[in-house]
C-alpha positions in Angstrom: -24.1 -116.5 -33.7 -27.6 -115.6 -32.7 -30.6 -117.5 -34.0 -33.2 -115.0 -32.9 -34.3 -112.5 -35.5 -35.4 -109.8 -33.0 -31.9 -110.0 -31.3 -30.1 -109.9 -34.7 -32.1 -106.9 -35.9 -31.4 -105.1 -32.7 -27.7 -105.8 -32.6 -27.2 -105.0 -36.3 -29.1 -101.7 -35.9 -26.9 -100.8 -33.0 -23.7 -101.8 -34.7 -24.6 -99.8 -37.8 -25.9 -96.7 -36.0 -24.3 -93.6 -37.7 -21.8 -91.4 -36.0 -24.0 -88.5 -34.6 -21.5 -86.0 -36.1 -21.5 -87.6 -39.6 -24.6 -85.7 -40.8 -23.8 -82.1 -41.3 -27.2 -81.0 -42.4 -29.7 -82.3 -39.9 -28.4 -80.0 -37.1 -28.8 -77.0 -39.4 -32.3 -77.9 -40.2 -33.1 -78.5 -36.6 -31.9 -75.0 -35.6 -33.4 -73.3 -38.6 -30.1 -72.2 -40.2 -30.5 -74.3 -43.3 -31.6 -72.2 -46.2 -34.9 -72.5 -48.1 -32.7 -73.3 -51.2 -31.3 -76.3 -49.4 -34.7 -77.5 -48.3 -35.9 -77.1 -51.9 -32.9 -79.3 -53.1 -33.9 -81.9 -50.4 -37.4 -82.0 -51.9 -36.1 -82.3 -55.5 -33.6 -85.0 -54.7 -36.3 -87.0 -52.9 -38.4 -86.7 -56.0 -35.7 -88.8 -57.7 -35.0 -91.1 -54.8 -38.6 -92.2 -53.9 -39.6 -93.6 -57.3 -36.2 -95.3 -57.7 -36.4 -97.0 -54.4 -40.0 -98.0 -55.0 -39.1 -99.8 -58.2 -36.1 -101.5 -56.5 -38.3 -102.8 -53.7 -40.8 -104.1 -56.2 -38.0 -105.9 -58.0 -36.8 -107.4 -54.7 -40.4 -108.5 -53.9 -40.6 -110.2 -57.3 -37.3 -112.0 -56.8 -38.3 -113.3 -53.4 -41.9 -114.3 -54.3 -41.2 -118.0 -54.9 -38.2 -118.8 -52.7 -38.5 -116.2 -50.0 -42.1 -115.1 -49.5 -41.5 -113.4 -46.1 -38.9 -111.1 -47.6 -41.2 -110.5 -50.6 -44.0 -109.4 -48.3 -41.6 -107.0 -46.6 -40.5 -105.4 -49.9 -44.1 -105.2 -51.1 -44.9 -103.2 -48.0 -41.9 -101.0 -48.5 -42.9 -100.3 -52.1 -46.4 -99.4 -51.1 -45.0 -97.1 -48.4 -42.8 -95.3 -51.0 -45.8 -94.8 -53.2 -47.8 -93.2 -50.3 -44.8 -91.1 -49.3 -44.3 -89.9 -52.8 -47.8 -88.6 -52.9 -47.0 -86.3 -50.0 -43.8 -84.9 -51.4 -45.2 -82.3 -53.7 -46.7 -80.3 -50.8 -43.2 -80.1 -49.3 -41.7 -79.0 -52.6 -44.3 -76.3 -53.1 -43.7 -75.0 -49.6 -40.0 -74.7 -50.5 -40.9 -72.6 -53.5 -40.4 -75.4 -56.1 -42.9 -75.3 -59.0 -43.5 -77.8 -61.8 -41.0 -76.0 -64.1 -38.4 -76.3 -61.3 -39.0 -80.0 -61.0 -38.7 -80.6 -64.7 -35.4 -78.6 -65.0 -33.7 -79.8 -61.9 -30.4 -81.6 -62.3 -29.9 -84.1 -59.4 -26.7 -84.3 -57.5 -24.5 -87.4 -57.8 -23.7 -87.5 -54.1 -27.5 -87.6 -53.3 -28.3 -90.2 -55.9 -25.6 -92.7 -54.9 -28.0 -94.1 -52.2 -30.8 -95.1 -54.5 -28.2 -96.3 -57.1 -26.8 -98.7 -54.4 -30.3 -99.8 -53.4 -30.9 -100.7 -57.1 -27.6 -102.6 -57.0 -28.8 -104.5 -54.0 -32.1 -105.3 -55.8 -30.1 -106.9 -58.7 -27.3 -108.6 -56.8 -28.1 -109.3 -53.1 -30.1 -112.0 -51.5 -33.5 -110.5 -50.5 -33.3 -111.6 -46.8 -29.8 -110.0 -46.5 -31.2 -106.7 -47.8 -34.1 -106.9 -45.3 -31.6 -106.9 -42.5 -29.4 -104.2 -44.0 -32.3 -101.9 -44.8 -34.0 -102.3 -41.5 -30.8 -101.1 -39.7 -30.6 -98.1 -42.0 -34.2 -97.1 -41.6 -33.7 -96.5 -37.9 -31.4 -93.6 -38.7 -33.7 -92.3 -41.5 -36.7 -92.3 -39.3 -34.9 -90.3 -36.7 -33.8 -87.7 -39.2 -37.3 -87.4 -40.5 -38.7 -86.8 -37.1 -36.2 -84.0 -36.5 -37.0 -82.4 -39.8 -40.8 -82.6 -39.3 -40.4 -80.8 -36.0 -38.0 -78.2 -37.3 -40.2 -77.4 -40.4 -43.1 -76.5 -38.1 -41.2 -74.7 -35.4 -38.4 -73.0 -37.3 -39.8 -72.5 -40.8 -43.6 -72.3 -40.2 -44.5 -75.1 -42.6 -48.0 -76.5 -42.5 -48.9 -80.1 -41.5 -49.5 -80.8 -45.2 -46.0 -79.6 -46.1 -44.6 -81.8 -43.3 -46.6 -84.9 -44.1 -43.8 -86.6 -46.1 -41.5 -86.5 -43.1 -44.2 -87.4 -40.7 -44.9 -90.5 -42.7 -41.3 -91.9 -42.3 -41.0 -90.6 -38.7 -43.9 -92.8 -37.5 -43.1 -96.2 -36.1 -44.4 -99.1 -38.3 -45.1 -102.2 -36.2 -46.4 -104.0 -39.2 -43.2 -103.4 -41.2 -41.1 -104.4 -38.2 -43.2 -107.6 -37.9 -42.5 -108.4 -41.6 -38.8 -107.7 -41.2 -38.6 -110.0 -38.2 -40.5 -112.8 -40.1 -38.2 -112.5 -43.1 -35.0 -112.5 -41.1 -36.2 -115.4 -38.9 -37.2 -117.5 -42.0 -33.8 -116.9 -43.5 -32.1 -117.8 -40.3 -34.1 -121.0 -39.9 -33.3 -122.0 -43.5 -29.6 -121.2 -43.1 -29.5 -118.8 -45.9 -28.9 -115.5 -44.1 -25.4 -114.2 -44.6 -24.9 -111.9 -41.6 -21.5 -110.6 -42.6 -22.7 -109.8 -46.1 -25.8 -108.0 -44.7 -23.6 -106.0 -42.3 -21.5 -104.9 -45.3 -24.6 -103.8 -47.2 -25.8 -101.9 -44.1 -22.5 -100.2 -43.6 -22.5 -99.0 -47.2 -26.1 -97.9 -47.0 -25.2 -95.8 -43.9 -22.2 -94.3 -45.8 -24.4 -93.4 -48.8 -27.0 -92.0 -46.4 -24.4 -89.7 -44.9 -23.2 -88.8 -48.4 -26.8 -87.8 -49.3 -27.1 -85.3 -46.4 -23.6 -83.9 -46.6 -23.9 -83.3 -50.3 -27.1 -81.3 -49.6 -25.3 -79.4 -46.9 -23.1 -77.8 -49.5 -26.1 -76.4 -51.4 -26.3 -72.6 -50.8 
């Protein structure tokens, strides 16, 4: 068993890397064959995901504040990031042809909302440090997807920088967030309260729900 947080984060991320063929939608966005309707659904689903995840991260931060301050700092940073990203989502939705009436009338898809529902479950039931490890592994795949989408939106769909800003935000490396994740995992390791097997299970489920999100969207005409 490793006692180095950087090594553990690296090996867990590698172990939980998604099957490159598991995501049916990203290749279609990358080559420009995904429809505008599918992109609009992506925007609308994210309008449900982002505020839900932000509140879950705020709850995890509050849970860890007294006993696990390093994890609390990580989740506080995540919540702040979700708020920033959410502010950039409207431009993407408008570029996809979604107006305020479309936002209000949209019915979200269960397969897309399973991911934030599980994040909320983790916020209620999992040890914060275990969630840090699981989420950090998952974010590696999410960041790569966002980088691919940002490039495709510009090159294949002619979107402006403003319309791509939501994906640019998540595609950028975040050394500060990485530092906070490492500190949280190391503190939990040092205290003997990190359940690596449980964190791996959480990460595996997150990756499965992530794939479900994209593959549900791939069926939108």
